[in-house]
C-alpha positions as a Markdown table, in Angstrom:
| # | Residue | x | y | z |
|---|---|---|---|---|
| 1 | Unk | 48.0 | -51.4 | -62.3 |
| 2 | Unk | 49.3 | -47.9 | -61.8 |
| 3 | Unk | 51.2 | -46.3 | -64.6 |
| 4 | Unk | 54.7 | -44.9 | -64.0 |
| 5 | Unk | 56.3 | -42.9 | -66.9 |
| 6 | Unk | 59.7 | -44.0 | -65.7 |
| 7 | Unk | 58.7 | -47.6 | -66.9 |
| 8 | Unk | 59.0 | -46.3 | -70.5 |
| 9 | Unk | 62.3 | -46.8 | -72.4 |
| 10 | Unk | 63.5 | -43.3 | -73.3 |
| 11 | Unk | 66.5 | -42.8 | -75.7 |
| 12 | Unk | 69.8 | -41.3 | -74.6 |
| 13 | Unk | 68.2 | -37.9 | -74.8 |
| 14 | Unk | 65.4 | -38.8 | -72.6 |
| 15 | Unk | 62.9 | -38.9 | -75.4 |
| 16 | Unk | 60.6 | -41.4 | -77.2 |
| 17 | Unk | 58.6 | -41.1 | -80.4 |
| 18 | Unk | 54.9 | -40.6 | -80.3 |
| 19 | Unk | 52.6 | -41.3 | -83.3 |
| 20 | Unk | 49.4 | -39.2 | -83.2 |
| 21 | Unk | 46.4 | -40.9 | -84.8 |
| 22 | Unk | 42.9 | -39.5 | -85.2 |
| 23 | Unk | 40.7 | -41.6 | -82.9 |
| 24 | Unk | 37.6 | -41.4 | -85.1 |
| 25 | Unk | 39.1 | -42.4 | -88.4 |
| 26 | Unk | 42.4 | -44.1 | -87.7 |
| 27 | Unk | 44.2 | -41.5 | -89.9 |
| 28 | Unk | 47.9 | -41.2 | -88.9 |
| 29 | Unk | 48.5 | -37.5 | -88.3 |
| 30 | Unk | 52.1 | -37.0 | -87.3 |
| 31 | Unk | 55.1 | -38.2 | -85.3 |
| 32 | Unk | 56.7 | -36.1 | -82.5 |
| 33 | Unk | 58.6 | -36.7 | -79.3 |
| 34 | Unk | 57.9 | -36.8 | -75.6 |
| 35 | Unk | 60.0 | -36.9 | -72.5 |
| 36 | Unk | 58.7 | -38.2 | -69.1 |
| 37 | Unk | 57.3 | -34.8 | -68.2 |
| 38 | Unk | 55.5 | -34.4 | -71.5 |
| 39 | Unk | 53.9 | -37.8 | -70.9 |
| 40 | Unk | 52.8 | -36.8 | -67.4 |
| 41 | Unk | 51.4 | -33.4 | -68.6 |
| 42 | Unk | 49.5 | -35.0 | -71.5 |
| 43 | Unk | 47.9 | -37.5 | -69.1 |
| 44 | Unk | 47.2 | -34.8 | -66.5 |
| 45 | Unk | 45.7 | -32.2 | -68.8 |
| 46 | Unk | 44.2 | -34.2 | -71.7 |
| 47 | Unk | 46.0 | -31.8 | -74.1 |
| 48 | Unk | 48.8 | -33.5 | -76.0 |
| 49 | Unk | 52.1 | -32.1 | -75.0 |
| 50 | Unk | 55.3 | -32.8 | -76.9 |
| 51 | Unk | 58.9 | -32.0 | -76.4 |
| 52 | Unk | 60.3 | -29.8 | -79.2 |
| 53 | Unk | 63.8 | -30.9 | -80.0 |
| 54 | Unk | 64.5 | -27.7 | -82.0 |
| 55 | Unk | 63.2 | -25.3 | -79.3 |
| 56 | Unk | 64.2 | -27.5 | -76.3 |
| 57 | Unk | 60.9 | -26.8 | -74.7 |
| 58 | Unk | 57.4 | -28.2 | -74.2 |
| 59 | Unk | 55.0 | -27.7 | -77.0 |
| 60 | Unk | 51.3 | -28.1 | -76.3 |
| 61 | Unk | 49.8 | -29.0 | -79.7 |
| 62 | Unk | 47.6 | -26.2 | -80.9 |
| 63 | Unk | 48.6 | -23.7 | -78.2 |
| 64 | Unk | 49.5 | -21.1 | -80.8 |
| 65 | Unk | 47.7 | -22.4 | -83.9 |
| 66 | Unk | 44.5 | -23.5 | -82.4 |
| 67 | Unk | 45.0 | -26.9 | -84.0 |
| 68 | Unk | 44.5 | -28.7 | -80.8 |
| 69 | Unk | 45.0 | -32.4 | -80.1 |
| 70 | Unk | 42.6 | -33.6 | -77.4 |
| 71 | Unk | 43.8 | -36.9 | -75.9 |
| 72 | Unk | 41.4 | -39.9 | -76.1 |
| 73 | Unk | 43.9 | -42.6 | -75.1 |
| 74 | Unk | 47.6 | -43.1 | -74.8 |
| 75 | Unk | 49.0 | -46.5 | -75.8 |
| 76 | Unk | 52.4 | -48.1 | -75.2 |
| 77 | Unk | 54.0 | -50.4 | -77.7 |
| 78 | Unk | 55.2 | -53.9 | -76.8 |
| 79 | Unk | 58.9 | -52.7 | -76.3 |
| 80 | Unk | 57.7 | -49.7 | -74.2 |
| 81 | Unk | 59.9 | -47.4 | -76.4 |
| 82 | Unk | 57.1 | -45.8 | -78.5 |
| 83 | Unk | 53.7 | -44.3 | -77.8 |
| 84 | Unk | 50.5 | -44.1 | -79.8 |
| 85 | Unk | 48.3 | -41.1 | -79.0 |
| 86 | Unk | 44.7 | -41.5 | -80.1 |
| 87 | Unk | 43.4 | -37.9 | -80.4 |
| 88 | Unk | 40.6 | -35.7 | -81.6 |
| 89 | Unk | 42.4 | -33.3 | -83.9 |
| 90 | Unk | 41.1 | -29.8 | -84.5 |
| 91 | Unk | 42.2 | -28.4 | -87.9 |
| 92 | Unk | 45.5 | -29.5 | -89.6 |
| 93 | Unk | 48.0 | -31.5 | -87.7 |
| 94 | Unk | 51.0 | -30.5 | -89.8 |
| 95 | Unk | 52.9 | -27.2 | -89.4 |
| 96 | Unk | 52.6 | -26.8 | -93.2 |
| 97 | Unk | 48.8 | -26.5 | -92.7 |
| 98 | Unk | 48.1 | -29.9 | -94.1 |
| 99 | Unk | 45.8 | -32.4 | -92.4 |
| 100 | Unk | 48.7 | -34.8 | -91.8 |
| 101 | Unk | 52.4 | -34.6 | -91.9 |
| 102 | Unk | 52.6 | -37.6 | -94.2 |
| 103 | Unk | 51.5 | -35.8 | -97.4 |
| 104 | Unk | 54.3 | -37.0 | -99.7 |
| 105 | Unk | 54.4 | -40.5 | -101.2 |
| 106 | Unk | 57.0 | -42.3 | -103.3 |
| 107 | Unk | 55.3 | -43.7 | -106.3 |
| 108 | Unk | 57.2 | -45.3 | -109.2 |
| 109 | Unk | 60.4 | -43.9 | -107.8 |
| 110 | Unk | 59.0 | -40.3 | -107.8 |
| 111 | Unk | 57.9 | -38.1 | -104.9 |
| 112 | Unk | 54.2 | -37.2 | -105.2 |
| 113 | Unk | 52.5 | -34.6 | -103.1 |
| 114 | Unk | 49.2 | -36.1 | -102.0 |
| 115 | Unk | 47.5 | -33.1 | -100.5 |
| 116 | Unk | 47.8 | -29.3 | -100.6 |
| 117 | Unk | 47.8 | -27.1 | -97.6 |
| 118 | Unk | 44.3 | -26.2 | -96.2 |
| 119 | Unk | 43.1 | -22.8 | -97.0 |
């Protein structure tokens, strides 16, 4: 069956959330957004391309930082309104220079920082 990005259920802004997960370890790295063009570019190039809501432009992960996400597989959830990008991550995934964006936990009602930025 041929894939058509238009078959995905984008929100009213033409976006859908994408969870990036390290393919080798299963580690959840980050959440970002894609529009139909970003999905198509990601599949075409193998470099994960997001839509930056703040900059209103495409953002190829690692283009400026060198912290590249190489696409292994793109999965569609059952409702077709969210994607899972299995990737090979080079360096930190988070813009704070941490391995993952989910570095804060709520433990016993308190926020706890789980990891420091990489050197």
